[in-house]
KELUMZA-732020 format. One record per residue (C-alpha): x, y, z; residue in three letters; residue number from 0. Coordinates in steps of 0.1 Angstrom, whole numbers, plus 5000, padded with zeros to 4 digits. Each point is the difference from the previous one (the first is absolute). Layout:
+------+------+------+-----+-----+
!   xx !   yy !   zz !   r !   k !
+------+------+------+-----+-----+
!    X !    Y !    Z ! Ala ! NUM !
...
+------+------+------+-----+-----+
END
This chain:
+------+------+------+-----+-----+
!   xx !   yy !   zz !   r !   k !
+------+------+------+-----+-----+
! 5000 ! 5000 ! 5000 ! Met !   0 !
! 5013 ! 5034 ! 4990 ! Asp !   1 !
! 5008 ! 5027 ! 5026 ! His !   2 !
! 5029 ! 5014 ! 4981 ! Thr !   3 !
! 4985 ! 5027 ! 4977 ! Asp !   4 !
! 5012 ! 5034 ! 5013 ! Ala !   5 !
! 4972 ! 5024 ! 5010 ! Pro !   6 !
! 4994 ! 5028 ! 4976 ! Arg !   7 !
! 5000 ! 5036 ! 5010 ! Met !   8 !
! 4965 ! 5012 ! 5008 ! Ala !   9 !
! 4985 ! 5029 ! 4980 ! His !  10 !
! 4967 ! 5016 ! 5008 ! Pro !  11 !
! 4987 ! 4997 ! 4964 ! Thr !  12 !
! 5013 ! 4965 ! 4993 ! Ala !  13 !
! 4979 ! 4969 ! 4996 ! Thr !  14 !
! 5020 ! 4969 ! 5008 ! Tyr !  15 !
! 4993 ! 4964 ! 4989 ! Ala !  16 !
! 5018 ! 4968 ! 5006 ! Tyr !  17 !
! 5029 ! 4992 ! 4977 ! Thr !  18 !
! 4998 ! 4968 ! 4979 ! Pro !  19 !
! 5024 ! 4983 ! 5024 ! Arg !  20 !
! 4978 ! 5010 ! 5030 ! Gln !  21 !
! 4969 ! 4987 ! 4982 ! Trp !  22 !
! 5018 ! 4967 ! 4994 ! Leu !  23 !
! 5009 ! 4998 ! 5037 ! Thr !  24 !
! 4964 ! 5006 ! 5010 ! Ile !  25 !
! 4988 ! 4976 ! 4974 ! Gly !  26 !
! 5023 ! 4972 ! 5013 ! Ile !  27 !
! 4988 ! 5006 ! 5035 ! Ala !  28 !
! 4963 ! 4999 ! 4989 ! Thr !  29 !
! 5006 ! 4969 ! 4979 ! Ala !  30 !
! 5007 ! 4980 ! 5032 ! Thr !  31 !
! 4962 ! 5001 ! 5006 ! Leu !  32 !
! 4995 ! 4976 ! 4972 ! Val !  33 !
! 5016 ! 4969 ! 5017 ! Pro !  34 !
! 4986 ! 5011 ! 5034 ! Leu !  35 !
! 4965 ! 5002 ! 4987 ! Val !  36 !
! 5004 ! 4967 ! 4981 ! Ala !  37 !
! 5012 ! 4982 ! 5031 ! Val !  38 !
! 4976 ! 5016 ! 5025 ! Arg !  39 !
! 4967 ! 5002 ! 4980 ! Phe !  40 !
! 5004 ! 4976 ! 4971 ! Leu !  41 !
! 5017 ! 4972 ! 5018 ! Gly !  42 !
! 5030 ! 4998 ! 4976 ! Ala !  43 !
! 5031 ! 4983 ! 5013 ! Gly !  44 !
! 4985 ! 4994 ! 5035 ! Thr !  45 !
! 5012 ! 4964 ! 4999 ! Asp !  46 !
! 5036 ! 5014 ! 5002 ! Ser !  47 !
! 5010 ! 5019 ! 5031 ! Thr !  48 !
! 5031 ! 5013 ! 4982 ! Ser !  49 !
! 4978 ! 5016 ! 4973 ! Ile !  50 !
! 4977 ! 5016 ! 5027 ! Val !  51 !
! 5031 ! 5013 ! 5019 ! Ala !  52 !
! 5015 ! 5014 ! 4968 ! Ala !  53 !
! 4968 ! 5016 ! 4988 ! Ala !  54 !
! 4990 ! 5016 ! 5033 ! Thr !  55 !
! 5037 ! 5009 ! 5009 ! Gly !  56 !
! 5005 ! 5019 ! 4967 ! Leu !  57 !
! 4968 ! 5019 ! 5006 ! Ala !  58 !
! 5010 ! 5009 ! 5036 ! Ile !  59 !
! 5033 ! 5013 ! 4988 ! Val !  60 !
! 4982 ! 5021 ! 4974 ! Ala !  61 !
! 4976 ! 5012 ! 5027 ! Ala !  62 !
! 5029 ! 5011 ! 5021 ! Ser !  63 !
! 5013 ! 5021 ! 4972 ! Phe !  64 !
! 4966 ! 5016 ! 4992 ! Thr !  65 !
! 4995 ! 5008 ! 5037 ! Leu !  66 !
! 5035 ! 5016 ! 5001 ! Ser !  67 !
! 4992 ! 5021 ! 4969 ! Trp !  68 !
! 4967 ! 5011 ! 5016 ! Gly !  69 !
! 5018 ! 5009 ! 5033 ! Val !  70 !
! 5027 ! 5020 ! 4983 ! Glu !  71 !
! 4975 ! 5018 ! 4977 ! Ser !  72 !
! 4980 ! 5011 ! 5031 ! Leu !  73 !
! 5029 ! 5017 ! 5017 ! Glu !  74 !
! 4996 ! 5037 ! 4998 ! Gly !  75 !
! 4962 ! 4997 ! 4995 ! Ser !  76 !
! 4991 ! 5001 ! 5037 ! Met !  77 !
! 5015 ! 5014 ! 5032 ! Pro !  78 !
! 5034 ! 4984 ! 5007 ! Gln !  79 !
! 4991 ! 4987 ! 5034 ! Gly !  80 !
! 4968 ! 4983 ! 4988 ! Ile !  81 !
! 5019 ! 4986 ! 4970 ! Ala !  82 !
! 5025 ! 4984 ! 5024 ! Leu !  83 !
! 4973 ! 4981 ! 5018 ! Ala !  84 !
! 4980 ! 4988 ! 4970 ! Ile !  85 !
! 5029 ! 4994 ! 4976 ! Leu !  86 !
! 5020 ! 4979 ! 5024 ! Ala !  87 !
! 4971 ! 4976 ! 5004 ! Leu !  88 !
! 4993 ! 4997 ! 4963 ! Ile !  89 !
! 5037 ! 4993 ! 4990 ! Glu !  90 !
! 5002 ! 4968 ! 5021 ! Val !  91 !
! 4964 ! 4989 ! 4993 ! Ala !  92 !
! 5011 ! 4966 ! 4986 ! Pro !  93 !
! 5020 ! 4991 ! 5030 ! Glu !  94 !
! 4972 ! 5011 ! 5023 ! Tyr !  95 !
! 4976 ! 4978 ! 4980 ! Thr !  96 !
! 5022 ! 4969 ! 5004 ! Phe !  97 !
! 5004 ! 5007 ! 5037 ! Glu !  98 !
! 4963 ! 5005 ! 5006 ! Ala !  99 !
! 4990 ! 4968 ! 4982 ! Ile ! 100 !
! 5025 ! 4978 ! 5019 ! Leu ! 101 !
! 4990 ! 5015 ! 5033 ! Ala ! 102 !
! 4963 ! 4998 ! 4993 ! Tyr ! 103 !
! 5004 ! 4963 ! 4992 ! Arg ! 104 !
! 5018 ! 4995 ! 5033 ! Gln ! 105 !
! 5033 ! 4990 ! 4983 ! Gln ! 106 !
! 5021 ! 5017 ! 5027 ! Ile ! 107 !
! 5034 ! 4987 ! 4990 ! Glu ! 108 !
! 4995 ! 5008 ! 4963 ! Leu ! 109 !
! 4988 ! 5035 ! 5010 ! Ala ! 110 !
! 5031 ! 5005 ! 5021 ! Ala ! 111 !
! 5021 ! 4987 ! 4971 ! Ala ! 112 !
! 4986 ! 5025 ! 4976 ! Ser ! 113 !
! 5003 ! 5029 ! 5024 ! Met ! 114 !
! 5036 ! 4993 ! 5011 ! Thr ! 115 !
! 5011 ! 4992 ! 4965 ! Gly ! 116 !
! 4987 ! 5033 ! 4986 ! Ala ! 117 !
! 5018 ! 5020 ! 5027 ! Asn ! 118 !
! 5033 ! 4981 ! 4999 ! Arg ! 119 !
! 5001 ! 5001 ! 4962 ! Leu ! 120 !
! 4994 ! 5038 ! 4999 ! Leu ! 121 !
! 5026 ! 5009 ! 5026 ! Leu ! 122 !
! 5027 ! 4973 ! 4994 ! Gly ! 123 !
! 5000 ! 5001 ! 4962 ! Phe ! 124 !
! 4980 ! 5031 ! 4990 ! Gly ! 125 !
! 5019 ! 5026 ! 5021 ! Trp ! 126 !
! 5035 ! 4988 ! 4989 ! Pro ! 127 !
! 4990 ! 4998 ! 4964 ! Leu ! 128 !
! 4991 ! 5037 ! 5000 ! Ile ! 129 !
! 5036 ! 5009 ! 5009 ! Leu ! 130 !
! 5015 ! 4974 ! 4977 ! Phe ! 131 !
! 4980 ! 5013 ! 4971 ! Thr ! 132 !
! 5011 ! 5036 ! 5006 ! Ala ! 133 !
! 5036 ! 4990 ! 5005 ! Ala ! 134 !
! 5001 ! 4980 ! 4967 ! Leu ! 135 !
! 4982 ! 5028 ! 4981 ! Ala ! 136 !
! 5026 ! 5025 ! 5014 ! Ala ! 137 !
! 5029 ! 4977 ! 4991 ! Arg ! 138 !
! 4987 ! 4998 ! 4964 ! Ser ! 139 !
! 5003 ! 5037 ! 4998 ! Arg ! 140 !
! 5036 ! 5000 ! 5014 ! Gly ! 141 !
! 4988 ! 5012 ! 5034 ! Gln ! 142 !
! 5002 ! 4985 ! 5035 ! Arg ! 143 !
! 4969 ! 4996 ! 5022 ! Tyr ! 144 !
! 5002 ! 4982 ! 5033 ! Thr ! 145 !
! 4975 ! 5017 ! 5024 ! Thr ! 146 !
! 4963 ! 5010 ! 4999 ! Ile ! 147 !
! 4994 ! 5031 ! 5021 ! Ala ! 148 !
! 4964 ! 5002 ! 5013 ! Leu ! 149 !
! 4983 ! 5033 ! 5008 ! Ser ! 150 !
! 4989 ! 5008 ! 5036 ! Arg ! 151 !
! 4964 ! 4995 ! 4990 ! Glu ! 152 !
! 5008 ! 4965 ! 4988 ! Gln ! 153 !
! 5013 ! 4993 ! 5036 ! Gly ! 154 !
! 4964 ! 5003 ! 5012 ! Ile ! 155 !
! 4987 ! 4966 ! 4985 ! Pro ! 156 !
! 5033 ! 4985 ! 5012 ! Val ! 157 !
! 4991 ! 5010 ! 5035 ! Thr ! 158 !
! 4965 ! 4986 ! 4998 ! Phe ! 159 !
! 5014 ! 4968 ! 4984 ! Leu ! 160 !
! 5022 ! 4996 ! 5031 ! Leu ! 161 !
! 4970 ! 5002 ! 5022 ! Gly ! 162 !
! 4981 ! 4974 ! 4980 ! Ala ! 163 !
! 5031 ! 4977 ! 5000 ! Ser ! 164 !
! 5003 ! 5002 ! 5038 ! Leu ! 165 !
! 4963 ! 4993 ! 5004 ! Tyr ! 166 !
! 5004 ! 4968 ! 4979 ! Ala ! 167 !
! 5021 ! 4985 ! 5027 ! Phe ! 168 !
! 4970 ! 5005 ! 5024 ! Val ! 169 !
! 4980 ! 4978 ! 4975 ! Ile ! 170 !
! 5027 ! 4974 ! 5001 ! Val ! 171 !
! 5001 ! 4999 ! 5038 ! Leu ! 172 !
! 4962 ! 4998 ! 5003 ! Lys ! 173 !
! 4997 ! 4972 ! 4975 ! Gly ! 174 !
! 4968 ! 5014 ! 4986 ! Thr ! 175 !
! 4988 ! 5026 ! 4975 ! Leu ! 176 !
! 4968 ! 5017 ! 5010 ! Ser ! 177 !
! 4978 ! 5029 ! 4991 ! Leu ! 178 !
! 5018 ! 5020 ! 5027 ! Leu ! 179 !
! 5032 ! 4996 ! 4980 ! Asp ! 180 !
! 4981 ! 5011 ! 4969 ! Ser ! 181 !
! 4989 ! 5031 ! 5019 ! Ala ! 182 !
! 5036 ! 5008 ! 5011 ! Val ! 183 !
! 5015 ! 4995 ! 4966 ! Leu ! 184 !
! 4973 ! 5020 ! 4983 ! Ile ! 185 !
! 5005 ! 5028 ! 5025 ! Ala ! 186 !
! 5038 ! 5000 ! 4992 ! Ile ! 187 !
! 4992 ! 5004 ! 4963 ! Tyr ! 188 !
! 4973 ! 5026 ! 5008 ! Gly ! 189 !
! 5025 ! 5020 ! 5020 ! Ala ! 190 !
! 5024 ! 4999 ! 4971 ! Tyr ! 191 !
! 4974 ! 5013 ! 4976 ! Ile ! 192 !
! 4990 ! 5027 ! 5025 ! Trp ! 193 !
! 5036 ! 5011 ! 5004 ! Thr ! 194 !
! 5006 ! 5002 ! 4963 ! Met ! 195 !
! 4968 ! 5020 ! 4996 ! Leu ! 196 !
! 5014 ! 5026 ! 5024 ! His ! 197 !
! 5034 ! 5003 ! 4985 ! Arg ! 198 !
! 5010 ! 5032 ! 4982 ! His ! 199 !
! 4994 ! 4993 ! 4963 ! Glu ! 200 !
! 5030 ! 5019 ! 4985 ! Pro ! 201 !
! 5023 ! 4981 ! 5023 ! Glu ! 202 !
! 4985 ! 4967 ! 4989 ! Met ! 203 !
! 5007 ! 5009 ! 4964 ! Glu ! 204 !
! 5038 ! 4999 ! 5007 ! Glu ! 205 !
! 4999 ! 4962 ! 4998 ! Gly ! 206 !
! 4969 ! 4987 ! 5017 ! Gly ! 207 !
! 4969 ! 4984 ! 4986 ! Glu ! 208 !
! 4985 ! 5032 ! 4986 ! Ala ! 209 !
! 5029 ! 5001 ! 4975 ! Ala ! 210 !
! 4990 ! 4968 ! 4983 ! Lys ! 211 !
! 4997 ! 5002 ! 4962 ! Glu ! 212 !
! 4980 ! 4977 ! 4979 ! Ala ! 213 !
! 5017 ! 4984 ! 4970 ! Ile ! 214 !
! 4988 ! 4981 ! 4969 ! Gly ! 215 !
! 4963 ! 4992 ! 4998 ! Ile ! 216 !
! 4991 ! 5018 ! 5033 ! Pro ! 217 !
! 5018 ! 5032 ! 4988 ! Ala ! 218 !
! 4980 ! 5000 ! 4967 ! Thr ! 219 !
! 4968 ! 4993 ! 5019 ! Thr ! 220 !
! 5005 ! 5029 ! 5024 ! Lys ! 221 !
! 5005 ! 5023 ! 4971 ! Ala ! 222 !
! 4968 ! 4991 ! 4983 ! Met ! 223 !
! 4968 ! 5021 ! 5001 ! Pro ! 224 !
! 4980 ! 4994 ! 5031 ! Lys ! 225 !
! 4973 ! 4977 ! 4984 ! Ala ! 226 !
! 5025 ! 4978 ! 4982 ! Arg ! 227 !
! 5023 ! 4999 ! 5030 ! Lys ! 228 !
! 4973 ! 4988 ! 5024 ! Trp ! 229 !
! 4987 ! 4975 ! 4975 ! Thr ! 230 !
! 5034 ! 4985 ! 4997 ! Ala ! 231 !
! 5005 ! 4999 ! 5038 ! Ile ! 232 !
! 4966 ! 4985 ! 5004 ! Gly ! 233 !
! 5009 ! 4972 ! 4975 ! Phe ! 234 !
! 5033 ! 4993 ! 5018 ! Phe ! 235 !
! 4984 ! 4996 ! 5034 ! Phe ! 236 !
! 4970 ! 4981 ! 4986 ! Ser ! 237 !
! 5022 ! 4976 ! 4982 ! Phe ! 238 !
! 5022 ! 4994 ! 5031 ! Gly ! 239 !
! 4970 ! 4995 ! 5023 ! Ala ! 240 !
! 4983 ! 4976 ! 4976 ! Phe ! 241 !
! 5031 ! 4979 ! 4996 ! Val ! 242 !
! 5006 ! 4998 ! 5037 ! Leu ! 243 !
! 4964 ! 4992 ! 5008 ! Tyr ! 244 !
! 4998 ! 4973 ! 4973 ! Val ! 245 !
! 5035 ! 4986 ! 5000 ! Gly ! 246 !
! 5017 ! 5003 ! 5034 ! Ala ! 247 !
! 4984 ! 4970 ! 5017 ! Glu ! 248 !
! 5003 ! 4976 ! 4970 ! Pro ! 249 !
! 5037 ! 5011 ! 4996 ! Phe ! 250 !
! 5007 ! 4991 ! 5037 ! Leu ! 251 !
! 4982 ! 4967 ! 4997 ! Asp ! 252 !
! 5018 ! 4991 ! 4967 ! Ala ! 253 !
! 5034 ! 5010 ! 5014 ! Val ! 254 !
! 4994 ! 4978 ! 5031 ! Leu ! 255 !
! 4989 ! 4971 ! 4978 ! Ala ! 256 !
! 5031 ! 5004 ! 4977 ! Val ! 257 !
! 5022 ! 4999 ! 5031 ! Ala ! 258 !
! 4984 ! 4968 ! 5012 ! Arg ! 259 !
! 5003 ! 4983 ! 4966 ! Ser ! 260 !
! 5037 ! 5009 ! 4997 ! Phe ! 261 !
! 5009 ! 4994 ! 5037 ! Gly ! 262 !
! 5008 ! 5036 ! 5006 ! Ile ! 263 !
! 4994 ! 5016 ! 5033 ! Ser ! 264 !
! 4967 ! 5019 ! 4999 ! Gln ! 265 !
! 5013 ! 5023 ! 5028 ! Phe ! 266 !
! 5031 ! 5010 ! 4979 ! Ala ! 267 !
! 4980 ! 5005 ! 4968 ! Leu ! 268 !
! 4974 ! 5023 ! 5017 ! Ile ! 269 !
! 5028 ! 5018 ! 5019 ! Gln ! 270 !
! 5020 ! 5010 ! 4969 ! Trp ! 271 !
! 4981 ! 4995 ! 4968 ! Leu ! 272 !
! 4968 ! 5019 ! 5008 ! Ala ! 273 !
! 5017 ! 5031 ! 5015 ! Pro ! 274 !
! 5024 ! 5001 ! 4971 ! Phe ! 275 !
! 4972 ! 5000 ! 4974 ! Leu ! 276 !
! 4980 ! 5026 ! 5018 ! Ser ! 277 !
! 5028 ! 5024 ! 5011 ! Glu ! 278 !
! 5023 ! 5001 ! 4969 ! Phe ! 279 !
! 4978 ! 5024 ! 4980 ! Pro ! 280 !
! 4996 ! 5025 ! 5028 ! Glu ! 281 !
! 5038 ! 4999 ! 5006 ! Ser ! 282 !
! 5010 ! 5004 ! 4964 ! Leu ! 283 !
! 4996 ! 5037 ! 4999 ! Thr ! 284 !
! 5022 ! 5003 ! 5031 ! Ala ! 285 !
! 5028 ! 4982 ! 4981 ! Tyr ! 286 !
! 4995 ! 5022 ! 4970 ! Ile ! 287 !
! 5005 ! 5030 ! 5022 ! Trp ! 288 !
! 5031 ! 4984 ! 5014 ! Ala ! 289 !
! 5014 ! 4996 ! 4965 ! Ala ! 290 !
! 4999 ! 5038 ! 4996 ! Thr ! 291 !
! 5024 ! 5002 ! 5030 ! Val ! 292 !
! 4987 ! 5034 ! 5009 ! Ile ! 293 !
! 4966 ! 4986 ! 5011 ! Ala ! 294 !
! 5014 ! 4970 ! 5019 ! Ala ! 295 !
! 4990 ! 5014 ! 5033 ! Ala ! 296 !
! 4965 ! 5003 ! 4987 ! Met ! 297 !
! 5000 ! 4964 ! 4989 ! Gly ! 298 !
! 5013 ! 4988 ! 5034 ! Leu ! 299 !
! 4974 ! 5022 ! 5018 ! Gly ! 300 !
! 4972 ! 4984 ! 4980 ! Thr ! 301 !
! 5011 ! 4965 ! 5012 ! Leu ! 302 !
! 5004 ! 5012 ! 5036 ! Ile ! 303 !
! 4964 ! 5012 ! 4998 ! Ser ! 304 !
! 4989 ! 4967 ! 4985 ! Ser ! 305 !
! 5018 ! 4982 ! 5028 ! Lys ! 306 !
! 4982 ! 5021 ! 5027 ! Leu ! 307 !
! 4967 ! 4993 ! 4983 ! Asn ! 308 !
! 5006 ! 4963 ! 4999 ! Gln ! 309 !
! 5014 ! 4998 ! 5035 ! Trp ! 310 !
! 4969 ! 5017 ! 5015 ! Thr ! 311 !
! 4969 ! 4998 ! 4979 ! Leu ! 312 !
! 5008 ! 4966 ! 4983 ! Leu ! 313 !
! 5005 ! 4984 ! 5034 ! Ile ! 314 !
! 4969 ! 5017 ! 5013 ! Ala ! 315 !
! 4979 ! 4985 ! 4972 ! Thr ! 316 !
! 5007 ! 4964 ! 5013 ! Ile ! 317 !
! 4980 ! 5000 ! 5033 ! Pro ! 318 !
! 4971 ! 5019 ! 4984 ! Ile ! 319 !
! 4997 ! 4975 ! 4971 ! Ala ! 320 !
! 5005 ! 4971 ! 5025 ! Tyr ! 321 !
! 4972 ! 5012 ! 5023 ! Ser ! 322 !
! 4977 ! 5004 ! 4970 ! Leu ! 323 !
! 5007 ! 4965 ! 4988 ! Gly ! 324 !
! 4994 ! 4986 ! 5035 ! Ala ! 325 !
! 4967 ! 5019 ! 5003 ! Gly ! 326 !
! 5010 ! 5017 ! 5033 ! His ! 327 !
! 5029 ! 5019 ! 5015 ! Val ! 328 !
! 5029 ! 4977 ! 5005 ! Gln ! 329 !
! 5038 ! 5004 ! 5004 ! Ala ! 330 !
! 5022 ! 4979 ! 4977 ! Leu ! 331 !
! 5021 ! 4975 ! 5020 ! Pro ! 332 !
! 5034 ! 5001 ! 4984 ! Leu ! 333 !
! 5017 ! 4966 ! 4998 ! Gly ! 334 !
! 5037 ! 4995 ! 5004 ! Thr ! 335 !
! 5008 ! 5005 ! 4963 ! Leu ! 336 !
! 4980 ! 5032 ! 4997 ! Ala ! 337 !
! 5016 ! 5015 ! 5031 ! Arg ! 338 !
! 5035 ! 4991 ! 4988 ! Glu ! 339 !
! 4993 ! 5016 ! 4966 ! Glu ! 340 !
! 4985 ! 5032 ! 5015 ! Ile ! 341 !
! 5030 ! 5001 ! 5024 ! Phe ! 342 !
! 5024 ! 4998 ! 4971 ! Leu ! 343 !
! 4981 ! 5026 ! 4981 ! Thr ! 344 !
! 4998 ! 5024 ! 5029 ! Ala ! 345 !
! 5037 ! 4996 ! 5007 ! Ala ! 346 !
! 5008 ! 5007 ! 4964 ! Gln ! 347 !
! 4977 ! 5030 ! 5000 ! Ser ! 348 !
! 5016 ! 5014 ! 5032 ! Leu ! 349 !
! 5035 ! 4997 ! 4985 ! Phe ! 350 !
! 4991 ! 5015 ! 4966 ! Gly ! 351 !
! 4982 ! 5029 ! 5017 ! Thr ! 352 !
! 5028 ! 5009 ! 5024 ! Val ! 353 !
! 5024 ! 5000 ! 4970 ! Leu ! 354 !
! 4980 ! 5028 ! 4986 ! Leu ! 355 !
! 4997 ! 5020 ! 5032 ! Met ! 356 !
! 5031 ! 5020 ! 4989 ! Thr ! 357 !
! 4982 ! 5008 ! 4967 ! Leu ! 358 !
! 5029 ! 4985 ! 4980 ! Arg ! 359 !
! 4998 ! 4967 ! 4982 ! Phe ! 360 !
! 5035 ! 4989 ! 4990 ! Asp ! 361 !
! 5012 ! 4971 ! 4979 ! Leu ! 362 !
! 5011 ! 4980 ! 5031 ! Trp ! 363 !
! 4966 ! 5003 ! 5014 ! Lys ! 364 !
! 4984 ! 4988 ! 4968 ! Ala ! 365 !
! 5023 ! 4970 ! 4998 ! Phe ! 366 !
! 4994 ! 4992 ! 5037 ! Ala ! 367 !
! 4962 ! 5000 ! 4995 ! Leu ! 368 !
! 5003 ! 4979 ! 4968 ! Leu ! 369 !
! 5025 ! 4974 ! 5013 ! Ile ! 370 !
! 4980 ! 4995 ! 5032 ! Leu ! 371 !
! 4968 ! 4996 ! 4979 ! Phe ! 372 !
! 5016 ! 4974 ! 4978 ! Leu ! 373 !
! 5013 ! 4979 ! 5029 ! Ile ! 374 !
! 4965 ! 4988 ! 5007 ! Gln ! 375 !
! 4999 ! 4984 ! 4966 ! Phe ! 376 !
! 5035 ! 4984 ! 5003 ! Ala ! 377 !
! 4992 ! 4986 ! 5034 ! Leu ! 378 !
! 4961 ! 4997 ! 5001 ! Pro ! 379 !
! 4999 ! 4984 ! 5035 ! Leu ! 380 !
! 4978 ! 5011 ! 5028 ! Ala ! 381 !
! 5030 ! 5002 ! 5025 ! Arg ! 382 !
! 5020 ! 5020 ! 4975 ! Val ! 383 !
! 4971 ! 5024 ! 4996 ! His ! 384 !
! 4999 ! 5006 ! 5038 ! Ile ! 385 !
! 5038 ! 5006 ! 5001 ! Val ! 386 !
! 4997 ! 5023 ! 4971 ! Leu ! 387 !
! 4973 ! 5020 ! 5018 ! Ala ! 388 !
! 5022 ! 5005 ! 5030 ! Trp ! 389 !
! 5028 ! 5010 ! 4977 ! Val ! 390 !
! 4977 ! 5027 ! 4986 ! Tyr ! 391 !
! 4991 ! 5012 ! 5035 ! Val ! 392 !
! 5036 ! 5000 ! 5012 ! Ala ! 393 !
! 5012 ! 5019 ! 4969 ! Ala ! 394 !
! 4972 ! 5026 ! 5005 ! Ala ! 395 !
! 5011 ! 5006 ! 5037 ! Ile ! 396 !
! 5037 ! 5003 ! 4990 ! Ile ! 397 !
! 4991 ! 5024 ! 4972 ! Tyr ! 398 !
! 4979 ! 5022 ! 5023 ! Val ! 399 !
! 5027 ! 5000 ! 5026 ! Thr ! 400 !
! 5027 ! 5011 ! 4976 ! Ile ! 401 !
! 4979 ! 5027 ! 4982 ! Phe ! 402 !
! 4980 ! 5011 ! 5030 ! Gln ! 403 !
! 5008 ! 5037 ! 4998 ! Arg ! 404 !
! 4995 ! 5002 ! 4963 ! Glu ! 405 !
! 4966 ! 4983 ! 5002 ! Ile ! 406 !
! 4989 ! 5023 ! 5028 ! Gln ! 407 !
! 5010 ! 5031 ! 4979 ! Ala ! 408 !
! 4981 ! 4986 ! 4970 ! Val ! 409 !
! 4969 ! 4993 ! 5021 ! Leu ! 410 !
! 5000 ! 5035 ! 5015 ! Ile ! 411 !
! 5005 ! 5016 ! 4965 ! Ala ! 412 !
! 4972 ! 4979 ! 4984 ! Ser ! 413 !
! 4974 ! 5007 ! 5027 ! Trp ! 414 !
! 5007 ! 5036 ! 5007 ! Ser ! 415 !
! 4976 ! 5026 ! 4985 ! Pro ! 416 !
! 5009 ! 5011 ! 4965 ! Ala ! 417 !
! 5006 ! 5036 ! 5012 ! Gly ! 418 !
! 5026 ! 4989 ! 5025 ! Glu ! 419 !
! 5021 ! 4981 ! 4974 ! Arg ! 420 !
! 5033 ! 5014 ! 4987 ! Arg ! 421 !
+------+------+------+-----+-----+
END
């Protein structure tokens, strides 16, 4: 799917339309409806779980792209604070759908797998890839780029992410995930939105979320006359919603059936395949920004916001869907495997967050996150995962101890009123 077409300069009298390349991209995405409809409504290929998985999976990837296009096209069309709340939810709609279905069906371990996989993939692989992309792009131009410097405003979601990461350890200690936990996590995200609403807008534009620029299809959509723009946005959202409603559950069932038939761990497949398919499109724009080098901080900031969204609202979705499925309010009892996975994810989140508390993301930090992330695949044993979790915790404590003064200075600067900053 194409996100690469550069946005054209807006002109008050211009009427913009999609380029042939953009129409082709939209057409390819729309064409995924054909196998989806054939499988879901005409019964074609339903005797093969692989065909069902492929047909529904392709449509879900396309839906992730169209939702992303719709989200980026909306930016600037509504107050920034409201946009932050609404758009953050829409961008990760596929992952929320998977999570809600699994929790509603009382498949606790698989719900934990999807949630922890999504979070670990985003931080352990997504964050480092932003810096690696920028570094390679700079090198191709004969330049050297080794550090992403975040703005003070970008330190705000980092701080809230730290709070959510610390609270995750409470969930591990309790051994349950309840509606009370949902309330706390939603409150953390709500406080983040409230804080961003009350930031000084000109300050945010230095490098914060208000500075985001749409590219490709969203950029063209934003430049269209109002009627055509909202028609296109409506189509993008309607397409995504229809695909998720029709295809998400059959996709999960087909993937689990394929795993059984090939002797693959269902837990592992749900933990890594579903999040990758649903998150790649929304992250693609961040990597394109990173490739420009100058907008690398914007790309990393986008993935930080995505991580905060997933580590609060995504987890909060699970007890709500679980209680609806049970028909009454009920806390999820976390088994040993689920607790260990949440513990490892919380520890990784804590370490990754404290690395950003100085508002500098260096190459050594990116390599540390990536290497520790990959260890779990090289040694996929429960005991190794527990040891790895404690390594994350110990590394976080050591880092905070060494850079304590610098972290304190950054926190004071980030949270001081705009008028008091120098």
